[in-house]
C-alpha positions as CSV (number, residue, x, y, z in Angstrom):
1,X,-127.7,-14.5,42.9
2,X,-128.7,-16.6,40.1
3,X,-129.4,-16.6,36.4
4,X,-133.5,-16.7,37.1
5,X,-133.1,-13.6,39.3
6,X,-130.9,-11.4,36.9
7,X,-132.1,-12.7,33.4
8,X,-135.4,-14.1,34.1
9,X,-137.2,-12.3,31.4
10,X,-134.3,-13.6,29.3
11,X,-134.5,-17.0,30.2
12,X,-138.6,-17.4,30.0
13,X,-138.3,-15.9,26.3
14,X,-135.3,-17.8,25.2
15,X,-135.9,-20.0,21.8
16,X,-137.4,-23.6,22.3
17,X,-137.2,-26.1,20.2
18,X,-141.2,-26.2,19.7
19,X,-140.6,-22.8,18.2
20,X,-138.8,-24.4,15.9
21,X,-135.7,-22.1,16.5
22,X,-132.5,-23.8,16.0
23,X,-130.5,-20.9,14.8
24,X,-129.4,-20.0,18.6
25,X,-125.8,-21.1,20.5
26,X,-124.6,-21.6,23.7
27,X,-120.7,-20.9,24.3
28,X,-119.4,-22.2,27.4
29,X,-116.0,-21.9,28.7
30,X,-115.4,-18.0,27.2
31,X,-112.8,-16.2,29.5
32,X,-114.4,-14.7,32.7
33,X,-113.0,-10.7,33.4
34,X,-114.5,-7.6,34.2
35,X,-116.2,-4.9,31.7
36,X,-113.2,-2.7,31.2
37,X,-111.8,-6.0,28.8
38,X,-115.8,-6.7,27.7
39,X,-115.5,-5.0,24.2
40,X,-111.7,-6.6,23.5
41,X,-112.9,-10.1,24.7
42,X,-116.2,-9.8,22.5
43,X,-114.9,-8.8,19.1
44,X,-112.5,-11.8,19.6
45,X,-115.3,-14.2,19.9
46,X,-117.2,-12.6,17.3
47,X,-114.4,-12.3,14.8
48,X,-114.1,-16.6,15.9
49,X,-117.8,-16.8,15.5
50,X,-118.5,-14.4,12.5
51,X,-116.9,-17.2,10.4
52,X,-119.1,-19.7,10.7
53,X,-122.3,-17.4,9.3
54,X,-123.6,-13.5,9.8
55,X,-124.1,-13.1,13.7
56,X,-127.4,-11.1,14.1
57,X,-127.2,-10.7,17.9
58,X,-125.3,-11.7,20.8
59,X,-125.2,-11.6,24.8
60,X,-122.6,-12.1,27.3
61,X,-124.0,-12.4,30.6
62,X,-122.6,-10.5,33.7
63,X,-122.4,-11.2,37.0
64,X,-123.9,-8.8,40.0
65,X,-119.7,-7.7,40.2
66,X,-120.1,-7.0,36.3
67,X,-117.7,-10.0,35.6
68,X,-118.5,-12.0,32.5
69,X,-119.9,-15.7,33.7
70,X,-118.1,-17.5,31.0
71,X,-120.8,-18.0,28.4
72,X,-122.6,-16.1,25.8
73,X,-125.5,-16.5,23.7
74,X,-125.4,-16.0,19.7
75,X,-128.0,-15.2,17.4
76,X,-127.4,-16.8,13.8
77,X,-129.9,-15.8,10.5
78,X,-130.4,-19.7,10.0
79,X,-130.0,-23.2,11.8
80,X,-127.2,-24.0,9.3
81,X,-125.3,-21.4,10.0
82,X,-125.6,-22.5,13.9
83,X,-124.8,-25.9,12.8
84,X,-121.9,-24.7,11.7
85,X,-120.4,-23.0,14.6
86,X,-120.8,-25.6,16.1
87,X,-119.0,-28.3,13.6
88,X,-116.0,-25.6,13.5
89,X,-115.9,-24.0,17.0
90,X,-116.9,-26.6,19.6
91,X,-113.8,-27.7,21.0
92,X,-112.2,-24.6,20.2
93,X,-109.1,-23.7,21.7
94,X,-108.8,-19.9,22.3
95,X,-105.5,-20.4,24.6
96,X,-104.4,-22.8,27.2
97,X,-106.7,-22.2,29.6
98,X,-110.3,-22.0,27.5
99,X,-111.7,-24.7,25.5
100,X,-115.1,-23.5,23.9
101,X,-118.1,-25.8,24.2
102,X,-120.6,-25.1,21.4
103,X,-124.1,-26.4,21.5
104,X,-127.7,-25.4,20.3
105,X,-129.8,-23.5,22.5
106,X,-132.4,-26.2,22.2
107,X,-130.7,-29.4,23.1
108,X,-130.6,-28.1,26.7
109,X,-134.6,-29.1,27.2
110,X,-133.4,-32.2,26.7
111,X,-131.1,-32.2,29.0
112,X,-133.2,-30.6,31.5
113,X,-135.4,-33.4,30.9
114,X,-133.3,-36.2,32.0
115,X,-135.5,-38.5,34.4
116,X,-133.7,-39.4,38.1
117,X,-134.1,-42.9,38.2
118,X,-132.6,-44.8,35.2
119,X,-134.3,-47.2,33.1
120,X,-132.5,-50.0,31.4
121,X,-133.1,-49.9,27.8
122,X,-135.0,-53.4,26.1
123,X,-132.9,-55.7,24.4
124,X,-133.5,-55.8,20.4
125,X,-133.9,-58.4,18.5
126,X,-130.5,-59.2,16.8
127,X,-131.2,-58.5,13.0
128,X,-128.7,-59.9,11.0
129,X,-126.2,-57.1,9.2
130,X,-125.6,-56.4,5.8
131,X,-121.5,-57.8,4.5
132,X,-119.5,-54.9,5.7
133,X,-116.3,-55.8,3.8
134,X,-118.1,-56.6,0.7
135,X,-116.5,-53.9,-1.2
136,X,-112.8,-56.0,-0.5
137,X,-115.0,-58.3,-2.8
138,X,-114.2,-56.3,-5.9
139,X,-111.9,-57.8,-8.7
140,X,-110.7,-54.4,-9.3
141,X,-109.5,-53.7,-5.7
142,X,-111.0,-50.1,-6.3
143,X,-111.0,-47.5,-3.4
144,X,-114.4,-45.9,-2.3
145,X,-114.5,-41.5,-1.6
146,X,-117.4,-39.6,-0.1
147,X,-118.2,-36.4,-1.3
148,X,-121.3,-34.0,-0.2
149,X,-122.1,-31.1,-2.5
150,X,-125.2,-29.0,-3.8
151,X,-127.9,-27.4,-1.8
152,X,-129.6,-30.6,-1.0
153,X,-126.4,-31.4,0.4
154,X,-126.1,-34.9,-1.8
155,X,-123.8,-37.6,-0.5
156,X,-122.7,-39.1,-3.0
157,X,-119.8,-42.5,-2.5
158,X,-117.5,-43.4,-5.6
159,X,-115.6,-45.8,-6.7
160,X,-112.1,-45.2,-8.1
161,X,-112.4,-46.3,-11.1
162,X,-109.1,-47.1,-13.9
163,X,-110.2,-43.5,-15.9
164,X,-113.2,-42.1,-13.7
165,X,-115.3,-42.7,-11.0
166,X,-118.4,-44.4,-10.8
167,X,-121.0,-43.2,-8.5
168,X,-121.9,-46.8,-6.1
169,X,-124.7,-44.7,-3.9
170,X,-125.9,-41.5,-3.5
171,X,-128.6,-39.9,-0.5
172,X,-130.0,-36.4,-0.3
173,X,-130.1,-35.0,3.1
174,X,-127.9,-37.8,4.1
175,X,-125.6,-35.5,6.9
176,X,-125.9,-32.8,8.0
177,X,-122.5,-31.9,8.0
178,X,-119.5,-33.9,7.4
179,X,-119.2,-37.9,6.4
180,X,-116.1,-40.3,6.9
181,X,-114.8,-43.4,6.7
182,X,-113.8,-45.9,9.1
183,X,-110.1,-46.7,9.5
184,X,-110.7,-50.3,8.0
185,X,-113.5,-49.0,5.4
186,X,-116.4,-50.8,7.3
187,X,-118.6,-48.0,7.9
188,X,-119.4,-44.9,6.9
189,X,-120.4,-42.6,9.1
190,X,-122.6,-39.7,8.9
191,X,-123.1,-36.6,11.6
192,X,-126.1,-35.0,12.9
193,X,-127.4,-32.9,15.6
194,X,-128.7,-35.5,17.4
195,X,-125.5,-38.0,17.1
196,X,-123.9,-40.0,14.4
197,X,-125.3,-43.0,11.9
198,X,-122.9,-45.6,11.0
199,X,-123.6,-47.3,7.6
200,X,-122.1,-50.9,5.4
201,X,-122.7,-53.0,3.5
202,X,-123.3,-52.7,-0.3
203,X,-126.3,-50.9,-0.1
204,X,-124.7,-48.4,2.4
205,X,-127.6,-49.7,5.1
206,X,-128.0,-48.6,8.5
207,X,-125.9,-50.0,11.0
208,X,-125.9,-48.1,14.0
209,X,-126.0,-45.1,15.4
210,X,-124.7,-43.1,18.7
């Protein structure tokens, strides 16, 4: 008996991306246990995921033998709290046998729509890239650092001046979670639910995305 038989009504009413419901996550690889240990397991999981935001409701499906199926649904107050859960708990090791995989529920529609036949992407024309080592031309040899702050998630890149930092670039909503420079400083990576974007050059123009 599959999930559509046991949870048909729930799956048919599940939030979808076209309803702009982005506050629901699915946690895979939770322990499989019987109902006698469900309360203890639930308390442990809610303690972990409660650190990312307020859990409005949750659901752990059971199979015909009254055992957990190894995954759960969590509904947060808003999309940002769901993003926090994905950023903080995806890859979280509960123990040596259980490593969480956390995804937004709306993402599963994208996975289900993958075509069976692969089509080779069209080659894009070459575009000259910005000078990715431009910061090395600074005569003062100042290092750069980036901070994310404010309600609008403002990302600011600063140069370390002799007495105080000098702002080089600033943008609102440049990232959805955090930013990080590449090991050699050639790129600034910003993280988004669709993937990672790379920026570089004197004006931090986009040079790639994954």
